[in-house]
TIMI-2910 file (N, C-alpha, C, CB; in pm, 1 decimal, decimal comma, always signed):
<rs>
+----------+----------+----------+----------+----------+----------+----------+----------+----------+----------+----------+----------+------+
!      n_x !      n_y !      n_z !     ca_x !     ca_y !     ca_z !      c_x !      c_y !      c_z !     cb_x !     cb_y !     cb_z ! resn !
+----------+----------+----------+----------+----------+----------+----------+----------+----------+----------+----------+----------+------+
!   -526,1 ! +13829,6 !   +471,6 !   -536,5 ! +13789,1 !   +646,3 !   -444,1 ! +13982,0 !   +701,6 !   -382,8 ! +13564,5 !   +705,6 !  Met !
!   -434,8 ! +14062,5 !   +631,3 !   -396,1 ! +14177,6 !   +687,2 !   -469,2 ! +14234,8 !   +729,9 !   -344,5 ! +14245,6 !   +633,9 !  Trp !
!   -593,7 ! +14255,3 !   +665,0 !   -787,9 ! +14328,7 !   +755,7 !   -784,7 ! +14195,7 !   +883,0 !  -1024,6 ! +14296,6 !   +589,3 !  Trp !
!   -801,3 ! +14110,2 !   +870,2 !   -798,9 ! +14027,4 !   +959,8 !   -743,1 ! +14109,5 !  +1095,2 !   -719,5 ! +13908,6 !   +909,4 !  Lys !
!   -570,5 ! +14064,5 !  +1120,7 !   -520,5 ! +14132,2 !  +1182,1 !   -513,5 ! +14247,4 !  +1262,4 !   -486,4 ! +14129,3 !  +1142,8 !  Leu !
!   -576,1 ! +14395,0 !  +1170,1 !   -621,8 ! +14466,9 !  +1173,1 !   -744,8 ! +14455,7 !  +1212,0 !   -597,8 ! +14505,7 !  +1099,4 !  Thr !
!   -881,4 ! +14433,4 !  +1230,1 !   -875,1 ! +14379,5 !  +1355,1 !   -899,3 ! +14354,9 !  +1428,9 !   -853,2 ! +14382,7 !  +1394,8 !  Gly !
!   -785,8 ! +14277,9 !  +1450,5 !   -827,1 ! +14238,6 !  +1657,8 !   -745,6 ! +14326,2 !  +1701,8 !   -778,9 ! +14059,8 !  +1754,1 !  Leu !
!   -627,3 ! +14400,0 !  +1597,7 !   -567,6 ! +14466,6 !  +1683,3 !   -628,3 ! +14572,3 !  +1770,0 !   -481,7 ! +14507,8 !  +1624,5 !  Ala !
!   -672,2 ! +14645,1 !  +1659,2 !   -801,9 ! +14794,0 !  +1691,3 !   -892,5 ! +14682,4 !  +1817,1 !   -956,7 ! +14860,7 !  +1478,4 !  Leu !
!   -948,8 ! +14556,0 !  +1768,3 !  -1106,7 ! +14562,1 !  +1898,7 !   -968,2 ! +14432,9 !  +2056,8 !  -1375,1 ! +14384,6 !  +1773,4 !  Leu !
!   -859,8 ! +14475,9 !  +2061,9 !   -801,0 ! +14437,8 !  +2135,6 !   -745,1 ! +14570,1 !  +2210,7 !   -724,3 ! +14346,4 !  +2079,1 !  Thr !
!   -733,2 ! +14577,7 !  +2175,5 !   -729,1 ! +14775,8 !  +2195,3 !   -828,0 ! +14853,5 !  +2266,8 !   -746,8 ! +14859,5 !  +2051,9 !  Ala !
!   -946,3 ! +14834,1 !  +2162,8 !  -1049,2 ! +14874,7 !  +2198,6 !  -1095,4 ! +14777,8 !  +2382,6 !  -1146,5 ! +14849,5 !  +2050,4 !  Met !
!  -1071,0 ! +14700,9 !  +2399,7 !  -1103,5 ! +14617,5 !  +2471,7 !   -997,9 ! +14635,6 !  +2675,3 !  -1072,4 ! +14477,4 !  +2354,6 !  Leu !
!   -861,1 ! +14659,3 !  +2547,9 !   -757,9 ! +14707,5 !  +2677,7 !   -821,8 ! +14829,6 !  +2756,2 !   -594,5 ! +14764,4 !  +2617,5 !  Cys !
!   -861,2 ! +14864,8 !  +2701,3 !   -881,0 ! +15027,3 !  +2737,5 !  -1098,0 ! +15008,4 !  +2775,9 !   -815,3 ! +15171,2 !  +2529,6 !  Leu !
!  -1153,3 ! +14983,2 !  +2752,5 !  -1196,1 ! +14959,1 !  +2831,5 !  -1210,2 ! +14887,9 !  +3023,6 !  -1218,6 ! +14942,4 !  +2756,8 !  Leu !
!  -1108,2 ! +14847,3 !  +2967,3 !  -1128,8 ! +14754,3 !  +3115,3 !  -1061,4 ! +14782,5 !  +3249,7 !  -1079,8 ! +14611,8 !  +3093,6 !  Val !
!   -987,1 ! +14897,7 !  +3175,0 !   -976,2 ! +15037,8 !  +3279,5 !  -1016,5 ! +15123,6 !  +3288,1 !   -903,0 ! +15096,1 !  +3296,0 !  Val !
!  -1024,6 ! +15104,7 !  +3475,9 !  -1157,2 ! +15237,6 !  +3506,5 !  -1074,2 ! +15396,2 !  +3471,8 !  -1222,2 ! +15239,4 !  +3729,6 !  Pro !
!  -1178,2 ! +15479,0 !  +3497,3 !  -1152,1 ! +15604,5 !  +3512,0 !  -1219,1 ! +15682,4 !  +3683,4 !  -1219,7 ! +15665,4 !  +3366,8 !  Ile !
!  -1123,9 ! +15759,2 !  +3718,9 !  -1118,3 ! +15837,1 !  +3802,2 !  -1146,6 ! +15959,4 !  +3732,7 !  -1008,7 ! +15826,8 !  +3870,2 !  Arg !
!  -1342,4 ! +16011,6 !  +3821,4 !  -1358,8 ! +16146,5 !  +3774,8 !  -1354,1 ! +16182,1 !  +3939,1 !  -1509,5 ! +16189,3 !  +3666,7 !  Thr !
!  -1371,5 ! +16273,1 !  +3894,4 !  -1351,8 ! +16418,4 !  +3989,7 !  -1467,5 ! +16477,3 !  +3974,4 !  -1232,5 ! +16531,5 !  +3947,4 !  His !
!  -1563,9 ! +16429,8 !  +4055,8 !  -1757,7 ! +16508,8 !  +4020,2 !  -1739,8 ! +16606,7 !  +4162,7 !  -1963,3 ! +16343,5 !  +4041,7 !  Ala !
!  -1741,3 ! +16519,1 !  +4223,7 !  -1703,7 ! +16665,0 !  +4388,6 !  -1621,9 ! +16793,5 !  +4369,9 !  -1587,1 ! +16595,8 !  +4533,8 !  Val !
!  -1530,0 ! +16777,2 !  +4314,1 !  -1494,7 ! +16875,3 !  +4240,7 !  -1571,2 ! +17028,4 !  +4181,1 !  -1464,8 ! +16803,3 !  +4156,0 !  Ala !
!  -1640,6 ! +16979,4 !  +4133,1 !  -1683,4 ! +17097,3 !  +4047,6 !  -1747,7 ! +17153,9 !  +4111,8 !  -1745,4 ! +17085,6 !  +3934,2 !  Tyr !
!  -1783,7 ! +17255,3 !  +4096,6 !  -1931,8 ! +17330,3 !  +4117,4 !  -1928,1 ! +17495,3 !  +4037,5 !  -1963,1 ! +17352,1 !  +4316,6 !  Asp !
!  -2056,0 ! +17515,5 !  +4097,2 !  -2073,4 ! +17616,7 !  +3958,4 !  -2042,4 ! +17728,9 !  +3954,8 !  -2188,6 ! +17639,0 !  +3911,3 !  Pro !
!  -1901,5 ! +17793,3 !  +4060,8 !  -1819,1 ! +17888,2 !  +4024,9 !  -1717,9 ! +17827,6 !  +3977,3 !  -1788,1 ! +17973,0 !  +4115,3 !  Ser !
!  -1678,1 ! +17692,1 !  +3947,9 !  -1526,9 ! +17617,4 !  +3870,4 !  -1607,0 ! +17463,7 !  +3832,7 !  -1344,7 ! +17588,7 !  +4017,1 !  Asn !
!  -1653,4 ! +17542,4 !  +3716,0 !  -1686,8 ! +17433,0 !  +3566,6 !  -1593,2 ! +17319,7 !  +3532,1 !  -1679,9 ! +17520,4 !  +3418,7 !  Pro !
!  -1655,8 ! +17244,3 !  +3484,6 !  -1539,9 ! +17052,6 !  +3405,1 !  -1443,0 ! +17163,0 !  +3295,0 !  -1700,5 ! +16854,5 !  +3236,6 !  Pro !
!  -1273,0 ! +17119,6 !  +3301,9 !  -1239,3 ! +17158,9 !  +3191,4 !  -1327,0 ! +17090,8 !  +3074,6 !  -1102,1 ! +17138,6 !  +3185,1 !  Lys !
!  -1315,2 ! +17115,7 !  +2949,0 !  -1355,0 ! +16999,1 !  +2861,9 !  -1208,6 ! +16937,7 !  +2788,9 !  -1475,3 ! +17057,3 !  +2738,1 !  Leu !
!  -1325,4 ! +16847,1 !  +2797,3 !  -1323,6 ! +16693,6 !  +2747,3 !  -1157,7 ! +16703,5 !  +2629,9 !  -1520,3 ! +16648,2 !  +2634,0 !  Trp !
!  -1065,2 ! +16611,4 !  +2618,9 !   -966,3 ! +16575,9 !  +2594,2 !   -984,3 ! +16392,4 !  +2573,3 !   -878,3 ! +16640,2 !  +2700,9 !  Thr !
!   -882,2 ! +16375,2 !  +2521,6 !   -918,1 ! +16274,7 !  +2489,1 !   -691,1 ! +16202,3 !  +2600,3 !   -982,4 ! +16276,4 !  +2262,6 !  Ile !
!   -658,6 ! +16317,7 !  +2608,6 !   -535,4 ! +16271,6 !  +2672,7 !   -590,2 ! +16313,2 !  +2770,8 !   -393,8 ! +16313,8 !  +2640,8 !  Ser !
!   -625,0 ! +16416,7 !  +2799,3 !   -726,0 ! +16446,5 !  +2976,8 !   -793,4 ! +16260,0 !  +2982,3 !   -940,8 ! +16630,8 !  +2953,2 !  Gly !
!   -842,0 ! +16182,8 !  +2944,9 !   -897,9 ! +16115,7 !  +2993,5 !   -789,5 ! +15987,3 !  +3019,0 !  -1014,7 ! +16108,0 !  +2923,1 !  Met !
!   -675,3 ! +15940,5 !  +2921,2 !   -534,9 ! +15895,7 !  +2914,0 !   -509,3 ! +15900,7 !  +3091,5 !   -423,0 ! +16013,8 !  +2803,3 !  Phe !
!   -494,2 ! +16068,9 !  +3107,2 !   -412,9 ! +16096,2 !  +3250,8 !   -532,7 ! +16017,5 !  +3368,1 !   -386,3 ! +16310,1 !  +3287,2 !  Asn !
!   -682,1 ! +16106,6 !  +3385,9 !   -798,7 ! +15974,8 !  +3424,1 !   -759,3 ! +15821,8 !  +3473,9 !   -882,1 ! +15939,9 !  +3284,6 !  Ser !
!   -652,2 ! +15780,6 !  +3416,0 !   -731,9 ! +15626,9 !  +3370,6 !   -602,5 ! +15605,8 !  +3491,0 !   -733,8 ! +15529,4 !  +3153,9 !  Met !
!   -616,2 ! +15473,6 !  +3594,3 !   -524,8 ! +15418,1 !  +3654,7 !   -599,3 ! +15260,7 !  +3676,2 !   -481,0 ! +15509,5 !  +3785,3 !  Tyr !
!   -389,2 ! +15207,0 !  +3665,5 !   -446,2 ! +14997,0 !  +3568,9 !   -470,5 ! +14977,2 !  +3783,6 !   -191,6 ! +14803,5 !  +3421,0 !  Leu !
!   -551,1 ! +14854,5 !  +3816,9 !   -610,7 ! +14777,2 !  +3919,0 !   -540,7 ! +14644,4 !  +3948,7 !   -748,0 ! +14753,0 !  +3883,3 !  Thr !
!   -506,3 ! +14565,3 !  +4024,6 !   -419,7 ! +14412,5 !  +3986,5 !   -536,3 ! +14379,3 !  +3914,1 !   -364,6 ! +14281,2 !  +4124,5 !  Pro !
!   -701,2 ! +14366,4 !  +3935,0 !   -813,1 ! +14346,9 !  +3842,4 !   -805,5 ! +14329,6 !  +3703,2 !   -887,3 ! +14440,1 !  +3852,9 !  Arg !
!   -750,2 ! +14492,1 !  +3634,6 !   -737,5 ! +14519,8 !  +3530,9 !   -643,4 ! +14521,8 !  +3492,2 !   -776,2 ! +14588,5 !  +3508,0 !  Gly !
!   -533,6 ! +14498,1 !  +3524,6 !   -393,6 ! +14453,6 !  +3532,1 !   -454,1 ! +14268,3 !  +3472,6 !   -305,0 ! +14482,6 !  +3735,3 !  Ala !
!   -491,5 ! +14130,5 !  +3471,2 !   -510,6 ! +14078,7 !  +3503,1 !   -600,2 ! +14032,5 !  +3327,4 !   -534,6 ! +14110,4 !  +3638,2 !  Leu !
!   -687,2 ! +14109,6 !  +3333,1 !   -837,9 ! +14109,1 !  +3210,8 !   -741,3 ! +14201,8 !  +3140,4 !  -1042,0 ! +14189,4 !  +3260,5 !  Leu !
!   -635,1 ! +14257,1 !  +3127,3 !   -619,5 ! +14324,1 !  +3017,0 !   -485,8 ! +14218,4 !  +2962,3 !   -593,7 ! +14500,3 !  +3045,8 !  Ile !
!   -456,2 ! +14075,9 !  +3084,7 !   -281,1 ! +13989,8 !  +3031,9 !   -457,7 ! +13876,7 !  +2937,9 !    -98,4 ! +13851,9 !  +3256,8 !  Ala !
!   -526,8 ! +13862,8 !  +2950,0 !   -588,5 ! +13779,7 !  +2966,0 !   -654,4 ! +13779,0 !  +2821,9 !   -657,7 ! +13790,9 !  +3084,7 !  Val !
!   -676,0 ! +13923,8 !  +2815,3 !   -733,8 ! +13953,8 !  +2640,5 !   -569,7 ! +13946,9 !  +2602,3 !   -841,7 ! +14154,6 !  +2588,3 !  Ile !
!   -473,6 ! +14028,1 !  +2597,8 !   -302,8 ! +14021,5 !  +2515,3 !   -384,6 ! +13881,7 !  +2491,8 !    -95,2 ! +14030,6 !  +2623,4 !  Leu !
!   -273,2 ! +13775,4 !  +2565,2 !   -274,1 ! +13651,8 !  +2490,9 !   -409,7 ! +13621,6 !  +2436,1 !   -227,7 ! +13539,5 !  +2575,7 !  Ser !
!   -532,3 ! +13598,0 !  +2421,8 !   -647,6 ! +13567,1 !  +2345,1 !   -603,2 ! +13624,7 !  +2206,7 !   -787,8 ! +13631,4 !  +2407,1 !  Phe !
!   -550,9 ! +13804,1 !  +2253,8 !   -537,8 ! +13762,8 !  +2099,5 !   -378,2 ! +13725,5 !  +1990,4 !   -609,4 ! +13894,7 !  +2035,1 !  Ala !
!   -357,7 ! +13707,7 !  +2124,0 !   -187,2 ! +13618,1 !  +2049,0 !   -252,1 ! +13514,5 !  +1967,9 !    -52,5 ! +13514,3 !  +2187,0 !  Ala !
!   -358,9 ! +13399,7 !  +2092,8 !   -340,4 ! +13241,4 !  +2059,3 !   -463,4 ! +13318,3 !  +1866,0 !   -456,7 ! +13065,0 !  +2249,9 !  Phe !
!   -528,4 ! +13397,4 !  +1889,6 !   -624,3 ! +13478,4 !  +1784,5 !   -521,6 ! +13446,3 !  +1645,7 !   -649,2 ! +13682,2 !  +1830,4 !  Val !
!   -426,5 ! +13527,8 !  +1637,4 !   -335,3 ! +13650,9 !  +1574,5 !   -237,5 ! +13454,8 !  +1514,5 !   -221,3 ! +13830,8 !  +1745,5 !  Ala !
!   -219,5 ! +13321,4 !  +1630,8 !   -136,1 ! +13316,1 !  +1596,3 !   -242,6 ! +13226,1 !  +1463,3 !    -17,2 ! +13275,6 !  +1695,6 !  Phe !
!   -352,7 ! +13175,0 !  +1480,2 !   -360,7 ! +13097,4 !  +1431,9 !   -420,5 ! +13145,7 !  +1310,5 !   -401,4 ! +13016,1 !  +1499,5 !  Lys !
!   -440,2 ! +13268,5 !  +1259,3 !   -514,0 ! +13363,7 !  +1191,1 !   -355,1 ! +13398,3 !  +1105,0 !   -607,9 ! +13499,2 !  +1301,8 !  Ile !
!   -302,7 ! +13387,0 !  +1129,3 !    -98,8 ! +13364,0 !  +1081,7 !    -81,0 ! +13222,7 !   +955,2 !    +29,6 ! +13282,0 !  +1288,6 !  Ile !
!   -148,7 ! +13150,9 !  +1087,5 !    -85,1 ! +12988,1 !  +1022,0 !   -218,7 ! +12982,6 !   +931,3 !    -60,7 ! +12814,0 !  +1162,6 !  Arg !
!   -306,9 ! +13013,8 !   +922,1 !   -471,0 ! +12962,9 !   +822,5 !   -581,3 ! +12935,6 !   +840,9 !   -483,2 ! +12867,2 !   +762,5 !  Gly !
!   -510,7 ! +12963,0 !   +955,8 !   -698,0 ! +12812,9 !  +1005,7 !   -763,8 ! +12876,0 !  +1011,6 !   -745,3 ! +12706,3 !  +1157,1 !  His !
!   -761,5 ! +13014,0 !  +1044,2 !   -842,6 ! +13115,1 !  +1032,6 !   -851,7 ! +13163,7 !   +902,1 !   -810,1 ! +13207,2 !  +1114,1 !  Trp !
+----------+----------+----------+----------+----------+----------+----------+----------+----------+----------+----------+----------+------+
</rs>
């Protein structure tokens, strides 16, 4: 049961991160000003939440909670 819940938590986190759009600053780069190295914290700083993204995250979390409830109750 623990491995199912762990997999569900990882899948839920991945899906929630995938629906959040990432701002890019492609027009700010030029040959004399190369882009900075990519970092995970930089990726999180470039994310922003839209109303559609918040709704999708709520749907993903509610579905994951339903699946977790089914796993804990032993139906799956």
